[in-house]
N, C-alpha and C positions, 0 to 999 in steps of 0.2 A: 344654463345647463346645470343639472344636479350632479353631485359628486358620486352618486350611485352608478351613473353611466361611466364615469371615469374609473371607478373601482372595478367594474366589469371588464374594462380593457386591461387594467393592471393585473387582473386575475389570469390573463393570457401570458404573462411573463413568468417563465419558470426559473427557479433558482438553478444556476449552472451546475450540471451534473445530476439534477433531480428531475423527476416527472411532476413534481408538486410546485405550485406557484408561490410567489413571494408573499402574497396576501395571506394565504393559508398558513404560512410559516410565521406570521405575525411580525414581519419586518417593516410594514408600512406604518410610519408614525403619524403622518398628517397628509391630507389631500385637500386642496382648496382650488377654487376657480374664480378668476377675477379679470375682467376686461380681456376676454378671449385668451387668457394665459392660465395654464395649469401649473400649480406648485405642489410638488411631491417631495416629502421628506422620508428618507429610508434610513433606518438604524440597524446595523448589523455588526457582528463580530467575526472577523476573518483576518488571517495573515497573508492571504493571497490577494495582491493588489489588482489582479485582473478581474476579480469577481465584481467589485463595485462598478468598474467600467462597463462590463458586460450587461449588468442590470440596468444601468443608466441608459445605455444605448438602446436596449430592448424597450424600456419604458417610453423613450422619446419616439421610437418607431411605432409602437402599438397605440399609445394615447394620441399621438399626432394625427392619426387617421380619423379622429372624431370631428364631426362637423362643428364649426364655430371655434375650434381650437387652432390658434395661430402659432402658439409657442408652448413648449413643455419644459419647465424648469425642474431639475432634479437636484436635491441636496442630499449628499451622502454623509451620514454621521457614522464613521467607521471606528470601531473599537478593536484594538489589537489584543489577541488572546494572550494571557499569561503563559509563558513557556513552561511553568511548573504545572503539574497535573492538578487541575482543580475541578470540583464538581460543577455541573452546569449552573448557570445563573438562574435565579427565580424570575428574572426579567423576561417577559414573553417575547422580547425583540431579539434575543440571542439567535444567531444563525445556526442552522443544523449542521451536523457533521456528515461528511460523505462516508457512510459505513460500508466498507468493502465486504464484510461478512454477510451483509443482508442484500447484496446486489441481485441475488437470484430469488429473493422472496417477492412474489407477485403482489399479494395483498396483505396488509397488516391491520388487524381489528383489535381495538381495546375493549375489554369487558370491564365496566366500571359501576360503582355504586357510591352513594353518598355516605352510607353507614355500613358497618359490619353486620354479619348475621343474616343476610338476605339470600345466601346461597350462591354467591357470585362464582366461586370456584367450582361448585357443582354444575352450574350453567356452562362454565368454560370447558370443562372436561367433556360433558355430554354433547355440547355444541360442536366440539372438535370431532368427535366420533360421527356426529350427524353430517357435518360438512364433508367428511371423508366419503361417506356413503353416497351423498347427493352428487358429488363431483364424479364418482365412479359411475353412477347411473347415467350421467350426462356425457360419459366418455371423455372426461377431461382429467388432466393430472390431479391426483388426489392426495398429494403429500401435504401433511398438516403438522404444524408445530405449536407448542404452548410455551410462552415465556412467563414463568411464575414470578411476578414482581411483588407479591405479598411477602415481604422479607420477614416480618414478625410471625406470621402464621402461614408458613408454606405448606399447603395441603394437597397441591396438585400431584406430587409423586404417589401419595397414598391412594388418592381417588383414581389415578390412572394405572396403578399397579406397577409403577416404574421403580426399579430397585437398582442399587449399586452406585458407586461413585463414578462420575464422568471421567473419561480418559483425556489425556492431552496429546495432541498431534500437531506438529509444526507450530507450537506456541499457541494453539487455539483449543478451546474446550470442545469436545465432541458431545452433543446432547445424548441423553439416555432415551432409548426408545421402548415403547410397548404399544401393541396394536398398530405398529408402524407409525406411531405419532411421536415426534421428537419433542423432548422437553428439557428445560433447564430450570433449576429451582434451588433456593438456599437449602431446602430440605434434602437435597442430594449432596450438599457440600459440607454439612455439619452433622455431628452425631445427634441421635434422637433426643438425648437428654441435655444437649448444649443449648442454653438460652441465647437468643440473639439480642444483645443489649447494646444497641448502636445509636449514635446521634444521626441527625438528618444528613449531614455531608457524607458519612460513610455509606448510608443507604443509597444516596444518589449516585455515588461512585460505583457501587455494586450493580445498580440497574444499568448504568452506562457500560459496564464491563459485560453484562449479559447481552448487550446489543453488539458491542465491538469486538469482544474476545471469544465469542462462541461461533463455531462453524455451522451456521444454520443450513448451508447448502441450498439445494433447489426445492423450494417450498411454494405451493400454490397459495396457501393461507397460513399466516402466523397469528395466533391468538395471544394477546398480551393481557394476562390477568392482573389488573392493577390492585394495589392496596386500597382499602376503603378510605373515603375522605377526599380532600382537595388540597393536600399539603404540598411542600416543595418536591417530594418524590414524584408525585403524579404530574406536576407541572414540568419538572425536568424531563420526565420520560416523553411527554408530548412534544418537547423541543428537540429531544435527541433522536427519536424514531419518527420517520415520515408515515404517520398513521393515515389509513384510507378512511377511517371512520370509527365510531364508538357505539357500543350497545350498552344501554343503561339497564341495570337490573334493580328491581324493587319488589316489594311485597304489597298486598292489597291495602294494608292499614295506612291511615293518613300520615302518621309520624314518619313512616319509611318513605312514602311517596314525596312528601315535602322535602325531605333531606336529599332524595334522589334528584329532584328538580334543581336544587341549589348546586349539587355536585356536578350536574350536567352543564351548568353555566360556564364551568372552567373550559370545556371544549369549545364553546362559542367564543370565548376570549381568545383562544389560539386558533380559531377557524378550522377546527376538526369537525367534519360533518357527523351528526348524530344519525345513525342508521336505523334506530328504532329502540323500543322499550320492551323488555321481557318482564312479565309479572310472574314471580316465583311463589310457591306455596299458595296458589290461588284458591283452591277448594279441596275438600276431602270427599271422595266419591265412594259410596257403599256398593255392596254386591248388586243391589237393585238398580243402580245408576243414579240414585238421588244424591245431590250435591249439598254439602254443608260448608258454608263460608266462614270458617273459624276466625279468620283475621279481617273480616269485613269484605267489602266489594268496591271495585272502581278505582283503586289506587293506580294501577298500571295505565288505565285509559286516561285518567286525569293527568298523569305525568306526561304521557305521549301528547295529549292535546296542548298542554302548556308549553311543550318544547316544539310544537308544530311538526311532530314526527308521527310515527305509526306504532301502534301496539302490535308487536310481532307475534306474540303468543302468550298463553297462560299455562304455566306448568303446575299440575296438581300436586297436592301432598300425597306422596306415595312412599310407603315404608321401604319398598324395593329400591327407590333412589338412594335412600340412606344406606341400606345394606350393600348395594353395589359400590357406593363410595368407600365404605369400610373395608370391603374385600378387594378393591381395585378392579372391579368389573362394572363399568358404567352400564346403566340400564339400557341405553341405546344399543349396546352390543349384546347384552344378556337377554333382554326381553323386547324384541323388536315390535311386537304387537301391543305393548302397553300404551295406554293413552299418553303418558309422559313421553315415551319414545317418539310417537307419531307427532307430538307437538314440537319436539326438538327438531325433527326432520322438516316439519313445515317452516320453522324459523330459519333453518339452514337454507332451504330452497329460496326463501325471500331474500336472504342476505346475498346469496349467489346471484340472484337476479339484479339486485341493486349494484353489486360490485361490477358485474360484467356489462351492465347497461348504462353505467354512469358516464 
């Protein structure tokens, strides 16, 4: 028997209190099969002694149903968390936290890129608006949120037109709203002229607080705008928040698409599914409809193929996207008939199909 069949059974074992499985949380350290016996090693961090017992019991129950398996041996390597407040470990085997403030969030999507300057935040804001409209058209709850985790360059408030400092209620931060989209961002917590000069652990702690100390309430979809790259902050967030998937943003040129592919490998490492690729700044279209490919062609499709995923859409270069971002009026809201708006709506429809049919 191959270990893939065993891993498929392991994937049926949910982390206690979560709808996500222990494999996707990166807790499975080793799986072997020898002489009709399965050997599974689990590594997790928890102070609750009942959790390892529940996981071991479920593993034996699920994997034991496989043909040719006579015995399931489970080894638990349990680390006790430091009682002091520490940022999440960069080790992908750390256990997730049961985040009470996110219990009413149905789906969580990360928007990621390997490098900066590809328009990731622009995609996040317009996609949030598009998801809101698509859900409304399908007669589904359409409450959307954006968690801006780009600590050094927090541009979501500007692009969404969200102003004012968040209020505190019952020791929880209340997100700021505009267009009925809830958002939290470092841009709402510091003055415009205050630089954010922080080391990694402080950034990771802030991201953790955005998840645990913000009253997100009842949301259908929460978009998490990740910082560019694949550092500790990104890895910590994927361990802290139970992501339902990630969307990779790139531009057509080879340099951007190659970095995007490398960045997406982080999600494979922590078993977060890649929902698809969005190619931004794909082409410039003149009044006659002729397209000019200023940054080359094919980067998005190449990235999607290499990740065995789908190219969800190609967003054109449109000066009104930039103007909308500067004014806090996303193009999806301000110009519904624009090609870019229709493309964002198409991407949103595909994502909703993926999430609801998974």
